N, C-alpha and C positions, 0 to 999 in steps of 0.2 A: 246358522250357516248362511252364507251368501246364497241368494236365490239362483244365480247363474251357476255357481259351483254345484249346488244341489242338482240342477238340471243335467249338467254334463257328467257328473260323477255317479248318478244313480244307475244301477244295473239290476237286472232281474236276479233275485235271490231265491234259490230253491232248496238250500240246505240251511237249517236253522239250529241255533243253540236250544237246549232244553231248559228254557226259563221263560216265565211269563212276561208279558208287556204290561206295564203299570196302567191303571185305569185312566189316569190323566192323559197319557199318550194316546190311548185308544180313543178317548173323547176328542182329542185334537184331530185325529185322522177322520173320524166321523164328521166333525164339523167342517173340515176341509171339503168333503164331498157335498155335504148338505148345503153349504153356502155358495156352491159353484153356480155360475151363470147358466141360464137355460133359455131356450127360445120363448119369447113373450113372458118370461119369468114364471112359467107354468110349473117348474120343478116336478117333472113327470116321472118320479122315481121313488123307490123304496130301497133302503139300505138294510139288508138282513145281516145282522152281526151274529157270528157263530163262534162260540168259545168252547163249547162242550167237545171234549176229545172224541167221544164215541160218534157224535154227529159228523165231525171232521173226517173221521176214519170212514164212515159210511159214504160221505160225499166223494172220497177218492175214486170210487168205482164209476162215477158219472162225469169225471173230467178227463180231458185228453192226456194228461200226464199225471197219473195218480201219485207219484212220488213227491210232487210239489206240496202236497198236504202233510207229508210226514214231518212231524216236528214243528209245524206252524203253530204259533201261539194262538192265533185267531184268524178268522177269514171274514170277508164282507162280500156278500152276493149283491151285485148291482142289478136291480130289477126295474125295467122301464115299463111305464104304463102302456097299454095297447095304443098304437098309433103314434107314439113319441119317436122323435128322431134319434138315431144312434149317436149323432154328433154330441148331443148333451151328455151321453154316457161317457164318451171319451174325455170330455172336459172334466167331469167330476172324478172319474177314476184316476186320471193323471194327477189331479190335485191331491187325492188321498195318498197316492204312492209317494209324492214329493213331501207331503206333510210327515209321513212315516219316516222317510229318509232323514228329515230334519231332526227327528227324535232318535236317530241311530237304528231305526227299525227297517229291515229290508222287506221287499214285497215282490210279488209276481202275479200278473194277470193269467187266468186260466180259462180255457174254453170249456163250455159245458156240452158234453156230447149226448147226454140223455136227459132232455128237459123234463119229461114226465116223471122219471125217477127222482130227479133233483127236487121237483116240487113236492113229491111225496115225502122225501126225507126231511125237508125243512118245514113241511106243513103249511106252505104258503102257495096258494093256487093262482093268485092274481098276476097279471102282467107277463112280461117277457124277460126271463133271466138273461142278461147279456154276458156277464163274466163273473167269475169268482176270484176275488183278490185274496191271496194268502199273505200273511204278515208274521214276522218274527225277527229276533236278533240274528244277524248273519253268523253262520258257523265259522266262516272265514272272515276275519276281522278286516274291515275296510276303513281307511282313514281318508276321507275326502280332502281334508286340508293338507294331507301329505304330498299332494301333487298340485301343480298349477293347472289352471283351467285349460290352457293349450295342451298340456300333457294328457289330461283326461280326454280331450277331443281327439288327439292323435291315437290314443289307445282304444277308441270306440269302434274301430274297424268298420268305418262307414265309407261309402263311395266318396271320391273326391268332390269338393264343392263344385268344380267345373262341370261335373256330370249331372249335378242335381239342382243347381241354382241357375236360373236364367233371368237376366236383367231385361225385363220387357221393354224398357225404354230403348234398348239397343235394336229392337226389332219393330218398334212402332212405325207404322206407315202413316204418313199424313192423310187425313181425311179431307176431301174437297172442302175448301173454305177455311182450313187451319192456317193460321198466320205463321 
């Protein structure tokens, strides 16, 4: 899939088909997060891959929207090392969601509302869990190539470009000594 098409067509998927995601696709998703850039290349994270249905069901109680885990084929908890910047988490999680979309797999980031219970359920006490990404084949079929990029952008229900993009050069005031 074209990278820009993947970016503009990816949507949060909360309803999944009842079928597994193949191991090769899961590995590509993991690698997309693992190779993401990070400040000073410290790679301050752990990716907790969760495939067991009973663990996924238990985790539903500790995220803000429990139904997002129903039917998910797997999930990845993104855990930052203590003191790491959340910016690195955003870079890596977006890479994983885009890699999944390239495989035809939908995803959704989920906030963790009960960190202590989350750590107890997964049995991993280190670091700071930032998000739980759910993955699975979308129940509602999506065909990114079925629309053009501009059609996807128009359907995204975003504020107009004029409200969110500012050309700084239009506002730049000369500094004394600028030619």
